[in-house]
N, C-alpha and C positions, 0 to 999 in steps of 0.2 A: 504494500500500500504506500503511495506517495505521500510526501509531506502535506500537499494541499488537501488530499482526501482525508488524512488524519486530522488536519485542522478543522475541516468541515464536520467531522464526526464528534470531536471533543468539544467544540464551541457550545453546542446546545446543552451538552452534559454539564459543562462548567457553569453555564448560566442557571440551569435548574438547581445545581448544588448551591450556588450563591443565593438564589432566591429562598431556598429551603433554610439556609443559615439565617437570613434576615427574619424569616417567619419564626424560627425557634427563639431568636433573641427578643422579638417584639411580642410574642404570645406566651405568657407565663404558663398557660394551660398545656402548651405543647412540650414543655420541658419535663424532664424526669421528676416524678413526685418526690418531695422531701420525705425522709424517713420519719415515721410517726412513733413517738415514744411516750409511754404513760408515766405520769408522776402522781403517786398516791399522796394525798394531802388530807389533813384533818377537817372533817365537815363541822368545824366550830367557827364561831365568831371570835376571832383571835387577833384583833388589831394590836399593834401595827404590822405584825409579822405576816399573817395571811388569814383572810376571813372568807368564809363561804356565805355570800349574801345574795339574795334575789337570783338564785340559780347560777351564780358565777363566782369564781375564785378571784380575790383581789388582795392588794396589799404589797408590802415590800417584796416578799418572796415571788409573787407573780411578776412584778416589774423586773426583778433581777433575772429570773429564769427566762422570761420572754426576751430580754436583751441578749442573754447567752444564746438562745435558740436562733435568733436572727443572725448572729455572727457565725454560728456553727453550721447553719443551713439545715437544721432539723426542725421538726414540728413537735412541740410538747403538748400533750393532752392531759389536763389536770382531772384527776379522779377523786372527788371528795368522799370520804368514808368515815364512819364512826371509828374512834380510836382503836377499839378492840378488833374490829373487822379489818382495819388498815394493817395492823400487825399480821393478822392471819393471811391476808392476800399478798403481802410483801414477803413474809418469811416462810410461810407454810405452803400455800398453793402457788406462790410465786407468779401471780398473774400480772404483777406490776413491774415496770422497768426500773423505776426510781421511787424513793420515799423522801419526803421533806415535811417537817424537820426530822432529824434523826441524830442519835448519838450512840456510841458503842456501849455505854453503861446502862442504857435503857433495856430492860427485860433481857439480861444476858443469857438466861437459860433458853430462851427461844432462839438465840443466835448460835448456840453450841453446834459445832460441826459445819457451819455455813461460812463461806468465804464472802462476807459482806465487806464491800469497799466503801470508805467514807471520804468525803471531800475535805479540803482544807476548811477551817472555820469560815462560816458565812456571816454570822452575827452572834453576839453574846446574849445571854439571858440570865435572869435571876428568878428562881422559883423560891417562894417562901411562904410563910404563914401570915395571913392578914386577919386582923381582928378589928372590932369597933374600938374607937379611941378610948372608951371607958374600960376596956379590958386589957389595955396595954400594961405590961409589967407583971402579969400574973403567972408567967412561966408555963412550962409544959403541964404542970399539975393543974393549971386552970382550964385545960382543954379536956372536956369529956367527950364531945362529939366533934369530929373534924370532917368538914366537907371537902370532897375531891371531885375532879372530873372523872367520869367512868373511863377506866383504862389507864389512868395515871397512877403512879406508885409513890406514896409519900415516904417510903422507906429509903429513898435516895437522899433525903435531907441529912445535913451534917451539923451537929452530931445526930445519929440516927434516932428516930422515934421507935418506941416499943409498940408493936401492933396490939399487944395484950392489954395495954392500958388505955386504948382508945376505941371508941365506936366510930366507924367510918360511914359517912353518908354520901352516896354517889349522886352525881347529877350529870345530865347529858350536855349541858351548856354552861359556859362561864357566867352568862347573865343570870341564869337560874341559881347558880351557886352564890353569886353576889347577893341576890335577893334573899336567900336563906340566911346569910350572915347578917344582912341589914335588919331583918325582922327578928333576929335572935333565935332562929330555928336550929342553928349550929353555933358552937362556941368560936370556931375559927375556920378558915378555909385555906387549903393548900393550892396555890395557883401562881401563874406567872405574874410578876409585879407589873410589868409594862402593860400587858393585856388588861389586867384588872383596872389599872388607873385610867386607861383609855375608855373602857366601857363605863366606869363610874362617872367620868366627865360627860359622856354622851347621855347618861341617865340623869344628869344634873345633881349628882351625889358626890361631888369632889370632896375628898377627905372623909367620906362616910366609913371607909375601911382603910386601915393603914398597915404597912408591913411592920411587924414587931421585930426589931433588930436583935433582940435577946433570944428569940426563938430559932430553932434550926432552919437553915436555908441553904441553898446551893447555887453556885454560879457556874455556867458552862458555855459551850458553843453549840449552836445549831449547825448541822451539816447536811448535805445531800448524800444519799447512800444508794448503792446499787449492788446487785448480785450478778447481773447479766452483761453489763456494758462497761468494762474497764477502760476501753479506748475513749468513750465519750466522757468518762470521769476525768481522764487525763486532760482532755480539752477543757473541761469545766474548771479544773484547777489552774490551768494556764490562763483562762479568762479571769479568774479571781485575782491572780497575781499581776496581770498586765493591765487591768481596767480599774485600778484603785480610784481614780477621780470619779468615774461613772458610778461605781458602787457607793462611794461616800456621798455623792449627790442624791442617790436613791435613799440612803439612810436618813439624810437630813430631811428629805421630802416627807418621810413617814415618821419623823420624830424619834429615830433611833440614835443612840450614841455613836460617834465616829471615833475610832481609835487614833 
């Protein structure tokens, strides 16, 4: 075949290829679909970290993970679940790709034998015991009934509480737990300090419950966890290390402390 014949044959082919390339660039629907990954989250009203409200997950964690997904080219689907079921679907049936928030010291017996990977710290938290101001200073002996969120474990507090000396009253929501404490139906509640204060402010009850600094409490870091996707976790850790200004701005937006 001569050069002129080859040119005539290739030219239409090249034109079609070029047009196809333009089409793929201009039409997002024609591109390969992004990988969909599920993130199990708590179906709680838990500001400012992450709240499930009006059928949607919102808050600092949502903004942070959406920012990561946009940069990593993945699609994150948030799956809100009650705390107990969230542990079951992440650690037992393993139907979820990721869990947030998580920490290695939570329910260690459920993690035995599992290769759970944890991210670098995402944000700090303080869990403690809140009481009405008139009950400050009574010590552990002053707590007969302790309110907790269903699925949470107050035995992580330091120094540890003795479960034999307390009656535990569970509640499905933090707002419900706060209401019990405000009405005196429990002596104290074990809860995240930041989430409790945000919700009390929304309820117009600022100062109605306060953290007793003399009672056991614990401070730690919320992390993202996975069993299935070590490569994505590596990318997430790179994101946390390289995007500090963005992450700090998101923390300020949601009223979280910046290190």
